[in-house]
C-alpha positions as CSV (number, residue, x, y, z in Angstrom):
1,M,17.8,7.5,31.4
2,R,19.3,6.8,34.8
3,L,18.3,9.4,37.4
4,L,20.8,10.6,39.9
5,E,20.2,9.5,43.5
6,C,19.0,12.9,44.6
7,E,16.6,13.0,41.6
8,A,15.2,9.5,42.3
9,K,14.7,10.3,46.0
10,E,12.6,13.4,45.1
11,I,10.2,10.9,43.4
12,L,10.3,8.6,46.4
13,N,9.3,11.5,48.6
14,K,6.3,12.3,46.3
15,Y,5.1,8.8,47.0
16,Q,5.6,9.2,50.7
17,I,8.6,6.8,50.9
18,V,10.9,8.2,53.6
19,T,14.5,9.1,52.7
20,P,17.2,10.5,55.0
21,S,17.1,14.3,55.8
22,G,19.5,16.1,53.5
23,S,20.1,18.2,50.4
24,A,22.2,18.2,47.2
25,V,24.9,20.9,47.1
26,A,27.0,22.1,44.2
27,S,29.6,23.9,46.3
28,V,30.9,24.3,49.8
29,G,28.7,26.7,51.6
30,K,26.5,26.7,54.6
31,L,25.6,23.2,55.6
32,D,21.9,22.8,56.5
33,V,22.2,19.2,57.8
34,K,23.8,18.5,61.2
35,P,26.7,16.0,61.3
36,P,27.5,13.1,61.3
37,L,26.9,13.1,57.6
38,I,27.0,10.8,54.6
39,L,28.3,12.5,51.5
40,K,27.6,11.0,48.1
41,A,28.8,11.9,44.6
42,Q,25.9,12.2,42.3
43,V,26.9,10.2,39.2
44,P,24.8,7.9,37.0
45,I,26.5,4.6,37.9
46,G,26.7,2.2,40.8
47,G,29.7,1.0,42.8
48,R,30.4,4.5,44.2
49,G,31.3,3.3,47.7
50,K,34.1,1.1,46.4
51,S,35.3,3.8,44.1
52,G,35.7,6.6,46.6
53,G,32.4,8.3,45.8
54,I,30.8,8.0,49.2
55,L,32.4,9.5,52.3
56,E,31.5,10.2,55.9
57,A,32.1,13.3,57.9
58,S,31.7,13.8,61.7
59,T,32.1,17.6,61.7
60,N,31.1,20.6,59.5
61,K,34.8,21.3,58.8
62,E,35.4,17.7,57.7
63,A,32.3,17.8,55.6
64,K,33.4,20.9,53.7
65,I,36.8,19.4,53.0
66,K,35.3,16.1,51.8
67,I,32.6,17.9,49.6
68,E,35.4,19.7,47.8
69,Q,37.2,16.4,47.5
70,L,34.2,14.6,46.0
71,L,33.5,17.5,43.5
72,S,37.0,17.1,42.1
73,T,37.1,13.2,42.1
74,W,36.4,11.0,39.1
75,V,34.1,8.1,40.1
76,R,34.2,5.3,37.5
77,G,34.5,7.7,34.6
78,Y,32.2,10.4,35.9
79,K,32.8,13.6,37.9
80,S,29.9,14.8,40.1
81,H,28.6,18.4,39.9
82,K,26.4,17.8,43.0
83,I,27.0,16.1,46.3
84,L,24.1,14.6,48.2
85,M,24.6,15.4,51.9
86,E,22.5,13.3,54.2
87,E,22.2,12.6,58.0
88,K,23.9,9.4,59.1
89,L,21.2,7.1,60.6
90,D,21.5,4.5,63.3
91,I,20.7,1.3,61.4
92,D,19.3,-1.9,62.9
93,R,18.7,-3.9,59.7
94,E,18.8,-3.5,55.9
95,F,16.5,-4.9,53.1
96,F,16.5,-5.0,49.3
97,M,13.5,-4.4,47.1
98,A,13.1,-3.7,43.4
99,I,10.7,-3.7,40.5
100,T,12.0,-4.5,37.0
101,Y,10.7,-6.0,33.8
102,D,10.9,-9.6,32.8
103,T,11.4,-9.5,29.0
104,V,10.6,-13.3,28.7
105,A,7.4,-13.2,30.7
106,K,6.6,-9.7,29.4
107,A,5.5,-8.6,32.8
108,P,6.9,-6.6,35.7
109,L,8.8,-8.5,38.4
110,A,8.9,-7.7,42.1
111,I,12.1,-8.7,43.9
112,F,12.5,-8.7,47.7
113,S,15.2,-9.8,50.1
114,G,15.6,-9.6,53.8
115,E,19.2,-8.7,53.2
116,G,20.1,-5.4,51.7
117,G,23.3,-3.7,50.5
118,V,24.4,-6.9,48.8
119,D,24.9,-8.2,45.3
120,I,21.4,-9.6,44.9
121,E,22.3,-12.0,42.1
122,A,25.1,-13.5,44.1
123,L,22.8,-13.9,47.2
124,A,20.1,-15.5,45.1
125,E,22.5,-18.0,43.7
126,R,24.2,-18.7,47.1
127,E,21.0,-18.6,49.3
128,P,17.9,-18.6,47.0
129,E,15.5,-18.9,50.0
130,K,16.5,-15.3,51.0
131,V,15.3,-13.7,47.7
132,N,11.7,-13.9,46.5
133,R,10.8,-13.0,42.9
134,E,7.2,-12.7,41.8
135,L,5.6,-11.5,38.5
136,F,2.5,-9.2,38.6
137,S,0.2,-7.4,36.3
138,L,1.1,-3.9,35.2
139,R,-2.6,-3.1,34.8
140,S,-3.6,-4.1,38.3
141,R,-0.4,-2.8,39.8
142,L,0.9,-4.4,43.0
143,P,-1.7,-3.9,45.8
144,E,-0.4,-4.0,49.4
145,Y,-1.8,-7.4,50.2
146,R,0.0,-8.9,47.3
147,A,3.2,-7.1,48.2
148,R,2.9,-8.5,51.8
149,E,2.5,-12.0,50.4
150,I,5.7,-11.6,48.4
151,I,7.7,-10.3,51.4
152,S,6.2,-12.9,53.8
153,E,7.8,-15.7,51.7
154,T,11.2,-14.6,53.2
155,G,9.9,-15.2,56.7
156,L,9.0,-11.6,57.8
157,S,5.8,-10.9,59.7
158,G,4.0,-8.4,62.0
159,R,4.3,-4.6,61.8
160,L,7.5,-4.9,59.9
161,L,5.8,-6.8,57.1
162,L,3.0,-4.2,56.9
163,G,5.5,-1.4,56.5
164,L,7.6,-3.2,53.9
165,G,4.5,-4.2,52.0
166,N,3.4,-0.6,51.9
167,I,6.7,0.6,50.5
168,L,7.0,-2.2,47.9
169,S,3.5,-1.4,46.6
170,R,4.4,2.3,46.3
171,L,7.6,1.4,44.5
172,A,5.6,-0.6,42.0
173,N,3.4,2.5,41.4
174,I,6.5,4.6,40.7
175,F,7.7,1.9,38.3
176,A,4.4,2.1,36.4
177,D,3.7,5.8,36.6
178,Y,7.2,6.8,35.4
179,D,7.6,4.1,32.6
180,A,10.6,2.8,34.5
181,T,12.8,-0.2,33.5
182,L,14.1,-0.5,37.0
183,A,13.1,0.9,40.4
184,E,15.3,-0.3,43.2
185,I,15.8,0.6,46.8
186,N,19.0,-0.8,48.2
187,P,19.4,-0.7,51.1
188,L,16.0,0.0,52.7
189,A,17.0,0.5,56.3
190,L,15.1,-0.2,59.5
191,T,16.5,2.4,62.0
192,R,16.9,1.8,65.7
193,D,13.8,3.8,66.4
194,G,11.7,1.6,64.1
195,Q,11.5,3.8,61.0
196,L,11.9,2.4,57.4
197,V,14.1,4.7,55.4
198,A,15.3,4.4,51.7
199,L,19.1,4.9,52.0
200,D,19.7,4.6,48.3
201,C,17.6,4.5,45.2
202,H,18.3,3.4,41.6
203,L,15.6,4.6,39.1
204,E,15.9,4.1,35.3
205,I,13.4,5.5,32.9
206,D,12.7,4.1,29.4
207,D,14.2,6.6,27.0
208,D,11.3,6.1,24.6
209,A,8.8,7.2,27.2
210,L,10.5,10.4,28.2
211,F,8.1,12.4,26.0
212,R,5.4,11.5,28.6
213,H,7.6,12.9,31.4
214,Q,8.7,16.4,30.3
215,E,10.3,17.3,33.6
216,L,12.6,14.3,33.3
217,A,13.3,15.0,29.6
218,K,14.5,18.5,30.6
219,L,16.8,16.9,33.2
220,A,18.2,14.6,30.6
221,E,19.1,17.6,28.5
222,T,20.8,19.5,31.3
223,E,24.5,19.8,30.6
224,N,25.6,20.3,34.2
225,R,24.1,17.2,35.9
226,F,27.6,15.5,35.8
227,Q,30.7,15.3,33.7
228,S,31.8,12.2,31.8
229,E,35.3,11.4,30.8
230,R,34.0,10.2,27.4
231,S,32.2,12.8,25.4
232,M,29.8,11.8,22.6
233,T,31.5,11.7,19.1
234,E,30.0,13.5,16.1
235,F,29.1,10.0,14.7
236,E,27.2,9.2,17.9
237,R,25.4,12.5,17.8
238,K,24.2,11.8,14.3
239,A,23.1,8.4,15.3
240,A,21.1,9.9,18.3
241,E,19.5,12.3,15.8
242,I,18.4,9.4,13.7
243,D,16.8,7.7,16.7
244,Q,14.7,10.9,17.2
245,L,13.4,11.0,13.7
246,D,10.2,9.4,14.9
247,H,8.8,7.7,18.0
248,R,8.7,4.2,16.5
249,G,11.2,1.8,18.0
250,V,14.9,2.2,18.7
251,A,17.5,2.6,15.9
252,G,20.4,5.0,16.7
253,R,21.8,4.3,20.1
254,V,25.3,3.9,19.1
255,I,28.8,3.8,20.6
256,E,31.6,4.3,18.0
257,F,34.7,2.1,17.8
258,D,37.7,2.0,15.4
259,G,36.8,-1.2,13.6
260,S,35.8,-1.9,10.1
261,M,32.5,-3.9,10.5
262,G,29.3,-2.0,11.0
263,L,26.9,-3.7,13.4
264,I,23.1,-3.4,13.5
265,I,22.3,-5.6,16.5
266,G,19.6,-6.0,19.1
267,G,17.1,-8.2,20.9
268,G,17.6,-7.6,24.6
269,G,21.0,-8.9,25.8
270,A,21.6,-10.3,22.3
271,S,23.2,-7.1,21.2
272,L,26.0,-7.6,23.7
273,T,26.2,-11.3,22.8
274,A,26.5,-10.5,19.1
275,F,29.1,-7.8,19.7
276,D,31.3,-10.1,21.8
277,A,30.8,-12.9,19.3
278,V,32.1,-10.8,16.5
279,Q,35.2,-9.9,18.5
280,S,35.8,-13.5,19.6
281,H,35.9,-14.6,16.0
282,G,38.5,-11.9,15.1
283,G,36.1,-9.2,13.8
284,K,36.7,-5.5,14.6
285,P,33.4,-3.7,15.2
286,A,33.0,-0.2,14.0
287,N,30.2,0.4,16.5
288,Y,28.0,-1.0,19.2
289,C,24.3,-0.3,18.6
290,E,20.8,-1.1,19.9
291,I,17.9,-1.7,17.6
292,G,14.5,-3.0,18.4
293,G,10.9,-2.1,19.3
294,N,9.9,-2.1,15.6
295,P,11.8,1.0,14.3
296,S,10.6,2.5,11.1
297,V,12.1,1.8,7.7
298,L,13.3,5.4,7.6
299,K,15.3,5.0,10.9
300,V,16.9,1.7,9.8
301,K,17.8,3.2,6.4
302,E,19.4,6.3,7.9
303,L,21.3,4.2,10.5
304,T,22.6,2.0,7.7
305,R,23.7,4.9,5.6
306,L,25.5,6.4,8.6
307,L,27.4,3.2,9.3
308,L,28.5,3.0,5.7
309,S,29.5,6.7,5.7
310,K,32.6,5.7,7.7
311,P,35.4,5.3,5.1
312,N,36.7,2.1,6.8
313,V,33.3,0.3,6.9
314,Q,32.7,-1.8,3.8
315,K,30.6,-4.6,5.4
316,I,27.7,-4.6,7.9
317,A,26.3,-7.5,10.0
318,V,22.7,-7.5,11.0
319,I,22.2,-9.8,13.9
320,M,19.3,-10.0,16.4
321,N,17.7,-12.4,18.7
322,V,14.3,-13.9,17.8
323,V,12.0,-10.8,17.9
324,S,8.3,-10.6,18.3
325,N,8.1,-6.9,18.6
326,T,10.0,-6.0,15.5
327,R,9.0,-6.7,11.9
328,V,11.8,-8.4,10.0
329,D,10.5,-7.1,6.7
330,L,10.8,-3.5,7.9
331,V,14.4,-4.0,9.1
332,A,15.3,-5.7,5.8
333,R,13.7,-3.0,3.7
334,G,15.6,-0.3,5.7
335,I,18.9,-2.1,5.4
336,V,18.5,-2.5,1.6
337,K,17.4,1.1,1.0
338,G,20.3,2.4,3.1
339,I,22.8,0.4,1.2
340,L,21.4,1.4,-2.1
341,E,21.4,5.1,-1.2
342,A,25.0,4.8,-0.1
343,G,25.8,3.6,-3.6
344,K,26.6,0.1,-2.7
345,N,25.5,-3.4,-3.6
346,P,23.5,-5.1,-0.9
347,A,24.7,-8.6,-1.8
348,K,28.3,-7.5,-1.3
349,T,27.7,-5.3,1.7
350,V,25.7,-7.5,4.1
351,A,28.1,-10.0,5.6
352,A,25.3,-11.6,7.7
353,F,21.6,-11.1,8.2
354,R,20.2,-13.0,11.1
355,V,16.8,-11.5,12.3
356,P,14.3,-14.3,12.9
357,G,10.8,-13.2,14.1
358,A,7.7,-11.5,13.0
359,W,7.2,-11.2,9.2
360,E,10.4,-13.0,8.6
361,E,9.3,-14.7,5.3
362,E,8.5,-11.3,3.8
363,G,11.8,-10.0,5.0
364,F,13.7,-12.9,3.5
365,Q,11.9,-12.3,0.2
366,I,13.1,-8.7,0.1
367,L,16.7,-9.8,0.8
368,S,16.6,-12.6,-1.8
369,K,15.5,-10.1,-4.4
370,Y,18.8,-8.2,-3.8
371,G,21.0,-11.4,-3.5
372,V,21.5,-11.1,0.2
373,E,21.8,-14.5,2.0
374,F,19.7,-14.7,5.1
375,L,20.3,-16.8,8.2
376,D,17.3,-18.3,9.9
377,R,16.8,-19.2,13.5
378,T,18.6,-22.5,13.1
379,V,21.8,-20.5,12.9
380,S,23.0,-19.3,16.3
381,I,24.1,-15.8,17.1
382,D,27.6,-17.0,17.5
383,D,27.6,-18.8,14.1
384,A,26.1,-15.7,12.5
385,A,29.0,-13.6,13.9
386,R,31.5,-16.2,12.7
387,I,30.0,-16.2,9.2
388,A,30.0,-12.4,9.1
389,V,33.7,-12.2,10.1
390,E,34.6,-14.8,7.5
391,K,32.7,-13.1,4.7
392,A,34.2,-9.7,5.7
393,N,37.6,-11.2,5.3
394,T,37.0,-12.9,2.0
395,L,34.5,-10.8,0.0
396,S,35.6,-7.9,-2.0
C-alpha cells in the first residue's frame, strides 16, 4: 500500500520529523495557509511535478483557481480528491534519504545522498561517491551514531551532520514500526534559517502486514482517497479475494489481460522478467500476477482454478526465481489440485513449471506423478518462457 503524501507526512510528524506547514483540502474554501503556496495533487504515484500535479500560487485567489484545476486534472492515470496545500519555503540545500529492503542480503538498507530531488539511481551511476548505501540490522534498528557514520561518508560534518543523522535514524524507526517496504524523504530541505524540513515523503507499507496497522488498513479501503482511470475487473476482484483467504504468502495479486496463457509467476523482480519474456517469445499473457512468501495450497489451487475459468485460457506457465521462502511442493500441489478441480489434465495444461528452491525434489515428484515436466534451475527464466510459448502453440 502506497500512502498519499499527506498521509505519510502525518506519520513523519508523529516521529518529530518536521514538514512544511499546511493542510489537505478536498474543495476550495477558506485557505488556512498564507501564500506563497505549493499545491500538490494527492495521488499514489511519483512524477507529479512533470505531469502537472504540483503547482505554485502567490495569492489566495490564484491558489483557489489552481486547487480547482488540480482537483479536475488526471495525473498519470489518477485524479486527486485532495490537494495538499503547503507554505513555500526558502531553500538553501536539498538532500535525499531512504530506507528500503535488500532482498538479496535480507536486511534493511539505508541510502543517503547530499543531493536531493534527483533520480538517485542515475546519480549513483554517474557519481557514486555522492550516494552512500549501508545495510543494518532490523532488530537493532539504526541508532543515531550509525546514521551519522553513513551520512559522514558523503563529506558532511558538524551540526548539519547531527541533524541529518537524527532524521535518518527516525526514518528507520518508521520503516520498522510500520512494516514498510520503502520509507523515503526526497527532498529533505535545509532552509535559509537552518531548519531541516521534509518537503516530500514516499511511504509504502507491506500489504501482508496491514492487519497489524488497522488505521492504515481502513485508509486502504476508503473509496474517496483518489480516483483511478482503470477500475478493478471482476476477475481481479476474485483474485484479491483469493489472496485474503488466509495470511500465508501472496497468491492473488493479479492484473487481467486479454491473452490466452495464464501466468503464475513471482520471485521478486522475476515476475516482471517472466511476463516480459513470455511476450518477447510471442506469447499472449492472460494476466500478470505475484506469488511468493509461501502461500498455502488452498490459495495456489484457487488461483489456478480462477485462471483456468477464463474461456480462452487453456495453458498456464508457472515460472519463478530461485525461492528460499516458498516451498516448491506446496506450489506444485496447489497447481495440480487446481487443474484437476477445473476438470483438466495437468500434463496437458502446464506449459512450463520452473520453480527451483526449497523442497523442490518433493515438488518435482508431485509433478512427475501427473506427467508434468519440470524445469530445474539450469533452465533460465527466459528459456522457460520460450518453452511455455512453444508448448502452448503446439500442444492440444
